[in-house]
RODO-2510 file (C-alpha; in nm, 4 decimals, decimal comma):
residues 280
     n   res          X          Y          Z
     1     x     7,2514     3,7807     5,0493
     2     x     7,0619     4,0206     4,8712
     3     x     7,3833     4,1897     4,7458
     4     x     7,5477     3,8928     4,6605
     5     x     7,2468     3,7900     4,4227
     6     x     7,2586     4,1442     4,2933
     7     x     7,6216     4,1284     4,2111
     8     x     7,5986     3,7698     4,0355
     9     x     7,3224     3,9124     3,8243
    10     x     7,5182     4,1763     3,6920
    11     x     7,8301     3,9728     3,6604
    12     x     7,6077     3,7522     3,4611
    13     x     7,4785     4,0396     3,2432
    14     x     7,8323     4,1681     3,1930
    15     x     7,9405     3,8303     3,0674
    16     x     7,6465     3,8484     2,8045
    17     x     7,4603     3,5359     2,8840
    18     x     7,1188     3,4841     2,7964
    19     x     6,8263     3,5504     3,0193
    20     x     6,7482     3,1676     3,0293
    21     x     7,1107     3,1137     3,1324
    22     x     7,0915     3,3877     3,4162
    23     x     6,7642     3,2801     3,5500
    24     x     6,9028     2,9056     3,5819
    25     x     7,2321     3,0132     3,7220
    26     x     7,0895     3,2477     3,9997
    27     x     6,8273     2,9656     4,0731
    28     x     7,1011     2,7043     4,1382
    29     x     7,3125     2,9464     4,3346
    30     x     7,0263     2,9704     4,5645
    31     x     6,9305     2,6130     4,5655
    32     x     7,2989     2,5818     4,6836
    33     x     7,2593     2,8316     4,9826
    34     x     6,9125     2,6826     5,0836
    35     x     7,0627     2,3495     5,0776
    36     x     7,3409     2,4601     5,3582
    37     x     7,1139     2,7645     5,5044
    38     x     7,4668     2,9724     5,4819
    39     x     7,6367     3,2172     5,2614
    40     x     7,8306     3,0539     4,9725
    41     x     8,0871     3,3081     5,1234
    42     x     8,1567     3,0725     5,3883
    43     x     8,1229     2,7514     5,2018
    44     x     8,4402     2,5951     5,0658
    45     x     8,5500     2,3126     4,8268
    46     x     8,4094     2,0121     5,0205
    47     x     8,0813     2,1436     5,0601
    48     x     8,0473     2,2110     4,6943
    49     x     8,1595     1,8537     4,6485
    50     x     7,8770     1,7236     4,8901
    51     x     7,6180     1,9458     4,6992
    52     x     7,6933     1,8309     4,3530
    53     x     7,6799     1,4595     4,4901
    54     x     7,3501     1,4952     4,6957
    55     x     7,1875     1,6415     4,3352
    56     x     7,3275     1,3473     4,1659
    57     x     7,2677     1,0479     4,4075
    58     x     6,9621     1,1703     4,6371
    59     x     6,7807     1,3988     4,3906
    60     x     6,8812     1,1874     4,0956
    61     x     6,8715     1,5088     3,8631
    62     x     6,9868     1,4581     3,5034
    63     x     7,3058     1,5188     3,3701
    64     x     7,2163     1,8309     3,1930
    65     x     7,0541     1,9785     3,5200
    66     x     7,4177     1,8702     3,6964
    67     x     7,6261     2,0206     3,4280
    68     x     7,3956     2,3661     3,4651
    69     x     7,4508     2,3299     3,8395
    70     x     7,8368     2,2780     3,7972
    71     x     7,8566     2,5857     3,5775
    72     x     7,6534     2,8029     3,8010
    73     x     7,8701     2,7395     4,1208
    74     x     8,1935     2,7706     3,9278
    75     x     8,0703     3,1152     3,7908
    76     x     7,9611     3,2326     4,1517
    77     x     8,2741     3,1291     4,2902
    78     x     8,5304     3,2120     4,0028
    79     x     8,3441     3,5360     3,8870
    80     x     8,1514     3,6978     4,1757
    81     x     8,3170     3,5662     4,4934
    82     x     8,6685     3,5936     4,2747
    83     x     8,7649     3,2464     4,4412
    84     x     8,9664     2,9595     4,3101
    85     x     8,8207     2,6351     4,1482
    86     x     8,9905     2,3266     4,2025
    87     x     8,8719     2,1332     3,9157
    88     x     9,0765     1,8060     3,9882
    89     x     8,8869     1,7908     4,3538
    90     x     8,5272     1,8587     4,1749
    91     x     8,5192     1,7008     3,8557
    92     x     8,2534     1,7577     3,6103
    93     x     8,0103     1,5318     3,4815
    94     x     8,0060     1,3718     3,1702
    95     x     7,6618     1,4634     2,9572
    96     x     7,4732     1,2032     2,8000
    97     x     7,4740     1,2082     2,4210
    98     x     7,0830     1,1337     2,3413
    99     x     6,9219     1,1704     2,0181
   100     x     6,6783     1,4757     1,9992
   101     x     6,3160     1,3620     1,9800
   102     x     6,1651     1,4594     1,6192
   103     x     5,7841     1,4734     1,5447
   104     x     5,7139     1,3551     1,1838
   105     x     5,5300     1,5922     0,9643
   106     x     5,1717     1,4476     1,0457
   107     x     5,2261     1,4856     1,4183
   108     x     5,3070     1,8522     1,3777
   109     x     5,0228     1,8844     1,1941
   110     x     4,8064     1,7486     1,4532
   111     x     4,9474     1,9470     1,7031
   112     x     4,8637     2,2585     1,5179
   113     x     4,5375     2,1621     1,4450
   114     x     4,4857     2,0853     1,8236
   115     x     4,5548     2,4744     1,8973
   116     x     4,2533     2,6890     1,8640
   117     x     4,3880     3,0045     1,9900
   118     x     4,5581     3,1827     1,7027
   119     x     4,8215     3,3537     1,9500
   120     x     4,9727     2,9858     2,0284
   121     x     4,9043     2,8521     1,6881
   122     x     5,1321     3,0959     1,5510
   123     x     5,4011     3,0854     1,8055
   124     x     5,4472     2,7053     1,7678
   125     x     5,4239     2,7166     1,4102
   126     x     5,6893     2,9817     1,4135
   127     x     5,9157     2,7579     1,6174
   128     x     5,8593     2,4771     1,4216
   129     x     5,8825     2,6663     1,0479
   130     x     6,2060     2,8990     1,1490
   131     x     6,3905     2,6441     1,3881
   132     x     6,3827     2,8949     1,6702
   133     x     6,4470     2,8314     2,0333
   134     x     6,1988     2,8702     2,2975
   135     x     6,3860     3,1667     2,4410
   136     x     6,4034     3,3136     2,0848
   137     x     6,0669     3,3166     1,9886
   138     x     5,9364     3,5055     2,3131
   139     x     6,1705     3,7604     2,2515
   140     x     6,0819     3,8511     1,9034
   141     x     5,9749     4,1912     1,7932
   142     x     5,7142     4,3186     1,5596
   143     x     6,0256     4,4598     1,3312
   144     x     6,1977     4,1200     1,3508
   145     x     5,9360     3,9712     1,0995
   146     x     6,0491     4,0877     0,7056
   147     x     5,7617     3,9745     0,5129
   148     x     5,9698     4,1301     0,1653
   149     x     6,2673     3,9085     0,2256
   150     x     6,0531     3,6266     0,4084
   151     x     6,2907     3,6253     0,6903
   152     x     6,3049     3,6437     1,0737
   153     x     6,5673     3,8474     1,2339
   154     x     6,6691     3,6641     1,5761
   155     x     6,8337     3,8991     1,7815
   156     x     7,1047     3,8566     2,0742
   157     x     7,0428     3,4339     2,0614
   158     x     7,2468     3,1840     2,2317
   159     x     7,6018     3,3052     2,2378
   160     x     7,5066     3,6490     2,2166
   161     x     7,4755     3,6271     1,8276
   162     x     7,2437     3,7612     1,5688
   163     x     7,1363     3,5583     1,2508
   164     x     6,8578     3,5301     1,0114
   165     x     6,6489     3,2263     0,9423
   166     x     6,3387     3,1433     0,7036
   167     x     5,9910     3,2772     0,7237
   168     x     5,7325     3,0312     0,6167
   169     x     5,4389     3,1419     0,4142
   170     x     5,1824     2,9362     0,6180
   171     x     5,3802     3,0897     0,9372
   172     x     5,3157     3,4713     0,8108
   173     x     4,9512     3,3858     0,7431
   174     x     4,9055     3,3046     1,0847
   175     x     5,1099     3,6067     1,1982
   176     x     4,8842     3,8159     1,0130
   177     x     4,5658     3,6838     1,1355
   178     x     4,7229     3,7291     1,5018
   179     x     4,8112     4,0598     1,4347
   180     x     4,4903     4,1628     1,2974
   181     x     4,3185     4,0361     1,6650
   182     x     4,5946     4,1509     1,9078
   183     x     4,8132     4,4291     1,7401
   184     x     5,1234     4,3902     1,9216
   185     x     5,3380     4,6835     1,9159
   186     x     5,6889     4,5982     2,0288
   187     x     5,7066     4,2502     2,1482
   188     x     5,5565     4,0015     1,8815
   189     x     5,4191     3,8187     2,1860
   190     x     5,3452     4,0184     2,4735
   191     x     5,3054     3,8707     2,8311
   192     x     5,0448     3,9456     3,0967
   193     x     5,3009     4,2364     3,2279
   194     x     5,2974     4,5436     3,0526
   195     x     5,6024     4,5847     2,8787
   196     x     5,7345     4,2017     2,9206
   197     x     5,7265     3,9297     2,6503
   198     x     5,5510     3,6230     2,6963
   199     x     5,7252     3,3507     2,9116
   200     x     5,9165     3,0589     2,8582
   201     x     5,6925     2,8617     3,1021
   202     x     5,3712     2,9688     2,9359
   203     x     5,4835     2,8390     2,5754
   204     x     5,5987     2,5126     2,7557
   205     x     5,2707     2,4743     2,9277
   206     x     5,0612     2,5240     2,6052
   207     x     5,2870     2,2669     2,4112
   208     x     5,2642     2,0134     2,6716
   209     x     4,8375     2,0828     2,6663
   210     x     4,8242     2,0788     2,2917
   211     x     5,0601     1,7708     2,2646
   212     x     4,8235     1,5459     2,4844
   213     x     4,5457     1,6505     2,2891
   214     x     4,6781     1,5705     1,9826
   215     x     4,7405     1,2358     2,1070
   216     x     5,1323     1,2347     2,0569
   217     x     5,2746     1,0047     2,2899
   218     x     5,6383     1,0664     2,2229
   219     x     5,8367     1,2246     2,5135
   220     x     5,8631     1,5809     2,3054
   221     x     5,9172     1,9128     2,4448
   222     x     5,9005     2,2640     2,2797
   223     x     6,2447     2,2152     2,1597
   224     x     6,1534     1,9099     1,9541
   225     x     6,0113     2,1474     1,6919
   226     x     6,3246     2,3037     1,6127
   227     x     6,4726     1,9474     1,6157
   228     x     6,2230     1,8547     1,3493
   229     x     6,2527     2,1471     1,1765
   230     x     6,6308     2,0599     1,1102
   231     x     6,5737     1,7041     1,0377
   232     x     6,2900     1,7702     0,8002
   233     x     6,5011     2,0293     0,6270
   234     x     6,8069     1,7557     0,5814
   235     x     6,5155     1,5129     0,4618
   236     x     6,3939     1,7498     0,1859
   237     x     6,7699     1,7639     0,0721
   238     x     6,8922     2,0830     0,2415
   239     x     7,2610     2,0372     0,2903
   240     x     7,3886     2,0653     0,6492
   241     x     7,5690     2,3730     0,6248
   242     x     7,2648     2,5789     0,5600
   243     x     7,1034     2,4063     0,8271
   244     x     7,3899     2,4971     1,0823
   245     x     7,3424     2,8533     0,9663
   246     x     6,9659     2,8785     1,0199
   247     x     6,9655     2,6786     1,3592
   248     x     7,2828     2,9455     1,4674
   249     x     7,5091     2,6620     1,5488
   250     x     7,8587     2,7408     1,6386
   251     x     8,0000     2,4185     1,5529
   252     x     7,9083     2,1800     1,2764
   253     x     7,9389     1,8869     1,4737
   254     x     7,6389     2,0292     1,6567
   255     x     7,4311     1,9645     1,3622
   256     x     7,5606     1,6527     1,2294
   257     x     7,3165     1,5001     1,5307
   258     x     7,0376     1,5382     1,3101
   259     x     7,2189     1,2840     1,0317
   260     x     7,1401     1,0131     1,3016
   261     x     6,7600     1,0842     1,2949
   262     x     6,6313     1,1461     0,9438
   263     x     6,4161     0,8522     0,7741
   264     x     6,5193     0,8809     0,4202
   265     x     6,8459     0,7260     0,4559
   266     x     6,6994     0,4426     0,7100
   267     x     6,4045     0,3773     0,4973
   268     x     6,6314     0,2762     0,2014
   269     x     6,8240     0,0283     0,3987
   270     x     6,6968    -0,3488     0,4304
   271     x     6,7504    -0,5887     0,7477
   272     x     6,9737    -0,8430     0,6470
   273     x     6,7224    -1,0945     0,8280
   274     x     6,4646    -0,9759     0,5460
   275     x     6,7183    -1,1222     0,2586
   276     x     6,7619    -1,4512     0,4774
   277     x     6,3935    -1,4742     0,4811
   278     x     6,2513    -1,3948     0,1705
   279     x     6,0959    -1,7328     0,0952
   280     x     5,9555    -1,7682     0,4467
***
């Protein structure tokens, strides 16, 4: 099995998929193999169907996890094993369209105030103030911070694209305090292992710890900071096109979801019940 996973890893890298996507695809492929205790080379369409139904009905995983499992197995069979994929026999699950969880400005401030360690306060501040994904912030290098132009260079982001996003003055102040204390040389936020960047799990764990400490009850994740960045820019009057560029969205439709969660428009609308019961 080792050779098969090595080959899949190489195929994922040649495809140019992100480190996070490669990790998830390999984990799903290994989970599929462990489920049947047999090599995927000996498993056909019916087994794939059984496995996906098991994940959906027995494990009751989310639609996003189901979509990842589907994509991972499709990649394994069509690219690595060079087998056909009978799409009609194995339909793809329709993903739920949920509105993003957005933190208000007071909640953002409470979160940052709860973080005592300058390293993690700087990380969370950069994610929010620049609209970064967790995979992007951990892979930042010292050279990506351009304090003269007040920009951050995001390299090889989702979709293998580079982009620039804004650098907050407040975040830059935190980064300078962080740099004086830790003196990072290559990775801006290095991990425990020499030569490696900080792990996704470390940032996720820190966010959850201090979200609870700040008393935030919303079902927010680290990614909610990116959602909050986009929503707050929209509320401040920044046009949707510029927000799309800052976030690195390929399609404008992806960015327009924030039109549904901004507060400014909703606050200007009165319920018809209030007009009926003015004198009550």
